[in-house]
C-alpha positions in Angstrom: -62.2 -15.1 47.1 -63.9 -18.6 46.7 -63.4 -21.2 48.8 -63.0 -24.7 46.8 -63.3 -28.2 48.6 -61.8 -31.4 46.9 -62.5 -34.9 47.6 -59.3 -36.9 46.9 -58.1 -40.6 46.5 -54.4 -41.5 46.5 -52.0 -44.5 46.8 -49.7 -43.0 49.1 -46.7 -45.7 48.6 -44.5 -43.2 46.9 -45.2 -40.3 48.9 -44.0 -38.7 52.4 -47.3 -38.3 53.7 -49.8 -35.7 53.0 -48.0 -32.7 54.7 -45.3 -30.8 52.8 -41.8 -31.9 53.5 -38.7 -29.8 52.8 -36.8 -33.0 51.2 -39.4 -35.2 50.5 -42.3 -35.6 47.9 -45.8 -35.3 49.7 -49.4 -35.1 48.4 -49.9 -31.5 49.5 -47.0 -30.4 47.4 -48.0 -32.3 44.3 -51.5 -30.9 44.3 -50.4 -27.3 45.3 -47.8 -27.3 42.5 -50.9 -28.5 40.1 -53.0 -25.7 41.2 -50.6 -23.0 40.8 -50.1 -24.2 37.2 -54.0 -24.0 36.6 -54.6 -20.8 38.4 -51.4 -19.0 37.5 -51.1 -18.2 41.4 -49.4 -20.0 44.4 -52.3 -21.8 46.3 -52.3 -23.0 49.7 -54.1 -26.3 50.0 -55.3 -27.1 53.5 -56.2 -30.8 54.3 -58.3 -32.4 56.9 -55.3 -33.8 58.6 -52.0 -35.6 58.1 -51.8 -39.0 56.8 -48.3 -40.8 57.6 -45.8 -41.6 55.0 -47.3 -44.4 53.1 -50.8 -44.4 53.9 -53.5 -44.2 51.2 -56.9 -42.5 51.1 -60.1 -42.9 49.3 -61.6 -40.1 51.1 -59.2 -37.4 51.9 -60.9 -33.7 52.1 -59.0 -30.4 51.3 -60.0 -26.9 50.5 -58.2 -23.9 49.1 -59.2 -20.3 48.2 -59.0 -18.9 44.7 -60.1 -15.9 42.8 -60.4 -18.1 39.6 -63.7 -18.0 38.0 -63.4 -21.9 36.8 -66.6 -24.1 37.6 -66.1 -26.8 40.0 -66.2 -29.3 37.2 -63.4 -27.5 35.2 -61.2 -27.6 38.2 -61.8 -31.4 38.4 -60.9 -32.1 34.9 -58.0 -29.9 34.8 -56.3 -31.2 37.9 -56.8 -34.9 37.1 -55.4 -34.0 33.5 -52.2 -33.0 35.2 -52.0 -35.1 38.6 -49.9 -38.5 38.6 -52.0 -41.7 38.1 -51.8 -42.3 41.8 -53.5 -39.1 43.0 -57.2 -38.5 41.7 -59.8 -35.7 42.5 -63.1 -37.5 42.7 -65.2 -34.4 43.5 -64.9 -30.7 43.5 -67.4 -28.3 45.5 -67.6 -24.6 46.0 -67.9 -24.4 50.0 -69.5 -22.0 52.4 -67.0 -19.4 53.7 -67.1 -20.9 57.3 -65.9 -24.4 55.9 -62.6 -25.7 57.1 -61.3 -29.1 55.9 -59.6 -29.5 59.2 -61.3 -27.7 61.9 -65.0 -28.3 60.5 -64.3 -31.9 60.7 -66.7 -34.1 63.5 -65.2 -37.6 62.6 -63.3 -39.8 60.7 -63.1 -43.3 59.4 -59.6 -45.3 58.8 -59.3 -48.8 57.9 -56.5 -51.2 58.1 -56.3 -54.3 55.8 -54.4 -57.4 56.7 -53.6 -60.2 54.2 -53.8 -63.4 56.5 -52.6 -66.6 54.4 -49.6 -68.7 53.8 -48.4 -66.7 50.8 -48.5 -63.0 49.8 -50.1 -61.1 46.9 -48.5 -59.5 44.2 -51.6 -57.5 43.4 -52.3 -56.1 46.6 -48.7 -56.0 48.1 -48.8 -52.3 48.3 -52.2 -51.7 49.8 -52.2 -54.7 52.7 -50.2 -55.7 55.4 -49.3 -59.4 54.9 -48.8 -61.8 57.7 -48.6 -65.6 57.5 -49.3 -66.7 61.2 -52.9 -67.4 61.3 -54.5 -64.6 63.5 -57.8 -65.3 66.0 -60.3 -62.8 64.9 -62.5 -63.6 67.9 -60.0 -62.6 70.3 -59.1 -59.5 68.6 -62.7 -58.4 68.4 -63.0 -58.9 72.0 -59.9 -56.8 72.8 -61.2 -53.9 70.4 -64.2 -53.7 72.8 -62.2 -51.9 75.6 -61.2 -49.2 73.1 -64.8 -48.1 72.3 -65.8 -45.1 73.7 -64.1 -41.6 75.0 -60.9 -42.6 76.5 -57.3 -41.4 77.2 -55.2 -43.2 74.3 -51.9 -42.2 75.3 -50.8 -45.4 75.4 -51.2 -45.7 71.4 -49.7 -42.1 70.9 -46.7 -42.0 68.6 -43.4 -40.3 69.3 -43.4 -36.5 68.4 -47.0 -36.3 68.8 -47.9 -32.4 69.6 -51.4 -33.0 70.7 -52.8 -31.2 73.5 -54.8 -33.7 74.8 -54.6 -37.7 74.1 -58.3 -38.1 75.1 -60.3 -39.0 72.0 -63.5 -40.6 71.1 -64.0 -43.9 69.0 -67.5 -44.2 68.1 -67.2 -47.7 66.1 -64.3 -50.4 65.7 -65.1 -53.3 63.9 -63.0 -56.4 62.8 -64.2 -58.3 59.8 -62.7 -61.4 58.0 -63.5 -62.2 54.3 -61.6 -65.2 52.5 -58.0 -64.4 53.3 -58.6 -60.5 54.4 -58.9 -59.0 57.8 -60.1 -55.5 57.8 -60.1 -53.3 61.0 -62.2 -50.3 60.6 -62.1 -47.3 63.3 -64.6 -44.5 63.3 -63.7 -41.9 65.8 -63.8 -38.0 66.5 -60.1 -37.7 65.5 -56.7 -39.6 66.0 -53.0 -39.1 67.5 -49.9 -39.7 65.6 -49.9 -43.4 64.6 -52.9 -43.9 66.9 -54.7 -46.4 64.5 -51.3 -48.3 63.4 -50.3 -48.8 67.1 -53.9 -50.0 67.8 -53.8 -52.6 65.2 -50.1 -53.8 66.0 -51.3 -54.3 69.6 -54.5 -56.3 68.1 -52.2 -58.3 66.2 -50.1 -59.3 69.2 -53.6 -60.5 70.7 -54.7 -62.1 67.5 -51.5 -64.4 67.5 -51.9 -65.3 71.1 -49.0 -63.2 72.8 -51.6 -61.6 74.8 -55.3 -62.4 76.1 -58.0 -59.7 75.1 -58.0 -58.5 78.2 -54.5 -57.2 78.1 -55.9 -54.3 76.0 -58.0 -52.6 78.9 -54.5 -53.0 80.9 -52.6 -51.3 78.2 -55.3 -48.5 77.7 -55.0 -47.9 81.6 -51.4 -47.7 81.9 -51.1 -44.8 79.4 -47.7 -46.3 78.5 -47.0 -46.5 75.0 -43.9 -49.1 75.8 -46.4 -52.0 76.7 -48.7 -51.6 73.8 -48.0 -53.4 70.5 -45.6 -52.5 67.8 -46.6 -49.9 65.1 -48.3 -51.7 62.1 -46.8 -50.9 58.7 -48.2 -47.9 57.1 -49.2 -49.7 53.7 -52.3 -51.4 55.1 -54.0 -48.2 56.2 -56.2 -46.1 54.4 -58.3 -42.8 55.3 -61.7 -44.0 54.1 -64.1 -41.0 55.1 -64.1 -37.4 56.7 -67.6 -36.2 57.9 -68.4 -32.6 58.4 -72.0 -33.0 60.5 -74.8 -31.0 58.7 -72.7 -28.6 56.8 -72.8 -29.1 53.4 -71.2 -26.9 50.3 -73.2 -25.8 47.7 -72.2 -26.6 43.7 -71.2 -30.3 43.2 -69.2 -31.8 40.4 -68.5 -35.6 40.3 -66.2 -37.4 38.4 -67.3 -38.9 35.2 
């Protein structure tokens, strides 16, 4: 059996997240169905982690086991010929036996995009969170500094989260503004359910002046989800990158 690693891009609007759902369409389900068609075998696809309903990805990673003799590039071309337009395989690699898309990951990067002006966008409506109220980016940046480091993020944990611990490490949290777009990029060791969206929702509250930047420290220390901001909509969030330390798969095939 060989272990094959995929680098995936998808627009998550019409999917109920990454993980298979009994009564809802998921990214995992769609790709597994195409793999079964290609290999003639039922194939289990393991992702680096869940993305919520409506969340997008430009760097999701997954792996599967197969007895097929197809080359990485053949898998790439076959999958892209069968997948819908909003799911794309960017790269296929033959991975080492000890690689695991979820367990081997050492850090992940997410980016949240806000369109902040007095009119929305028809072209970007499914990929950004539109807000008419002007946001104070300087205040948001000051608040974000309290979140960097190894901390207990219980105040930003979504309901139904089954994580054994709420301690996570954020290596970097940057907020940039270009024209009418505000991007919040979070690089961390891992994330709780809805954690990034709850952080963004809290930063938005600070950005429009409901709280001072220092309130972020109070919220973090409280370990109380009720006093943090609301959960930001999923459409503005995307998984940008998954990092696997020094481990590197062998054979590579890039999309033409």
